[in-house]
Structure formats: structure tokens, C-alpha cells
C-alpha positions, -999 to +999 in steps of 0.1 A: +731-821-089+742-818-125+752-783-137+750-772-173+757-739-190+728-722-207+744-730-241+746-767-232+711-767-219+699-752-252+717-777-273+709-807-252+673-798-242+658-832-247+685-848-225+680-821-199+643-828-196+650-866-194+677-862-167+655-838-147+631-867-140+659-883-119+675-852-103+674-814-105+695-797-131+713-764-124+716-741-154+744-715-152+753-684-173+787-668-169+794-690-139+763-681-120+732-702-114+703-687-133+677-715-133+669-750-122+650-777-141+631-801-119+605-828-125+568-823-121+569-845-089+597-823-074+578-791-083+546-804-066+566-811-035+581-777-035+547-761-039+533-782-011+562-771+012+556-735+003+519-738+011+526-755+045+551-728+053+526-700+045+499-718+066+524-721+095+532-684+092+495-675+092+489-697+123+518-681+141+506-646+133+472-654+148+488-671+178+511-640+184+480-617+183+462-639+208+493-639+231+497-601+228+460-597+238+466-616+271+467-596+303+500-589+320+511-621+338+518-604+371+481-593+373+467-629+367+450-648+394+451-686+397+416-687+383+427-666+353+456-689+345+433-720+347+408-704+324+435-694+299+450-729+299+416-744+291+410-719+263+443-728+246+436-765+247 
């Protein structure tokens, strides 16, 4: 990854945009990363990953609620276990 200072990024903005099409660019100020410049394609991938992560978190929250609502395992009969297995499929 290429790193530029904020001053370099300002003075070489056109080059920064062109290079970001090939790889992400890190922009620093006073030695600390403050921004990244990425291509449209890379940004779409990042947004898609975020969306999938949120969907997975929502699914897990629902699953966790279902599991919490299940009866205590020590009180289950064989028929209860069979019914639960078929419900989860």
C-alpha cells in the first residue's frame, strides 16, 4: 500500500486518484493514518462485506433467541429431541 502525507495528496491529487484504481492509498497527517483512497470497485466490495456481516449478525441474534427459548436439555425426552432436530432442518 502506498502512503502519502496529506500535503502530498493535495498537491498530487490527480495521480492519487489514478493510483487508487490499482491499489489503496493511505493518507497520513503528522505520521498518523487519517484517510484511505480506494477505487469504486474496492469500495463496492467493502460495502458488500459490511452488508454480509450485518446479515450474519442478525441471523445469529435470531438463532441465539431461538436457542435461549429451548427447554432445559435435562428435561427433554427423546421425542422432544427428534422434534427439535426436525424443526432446525
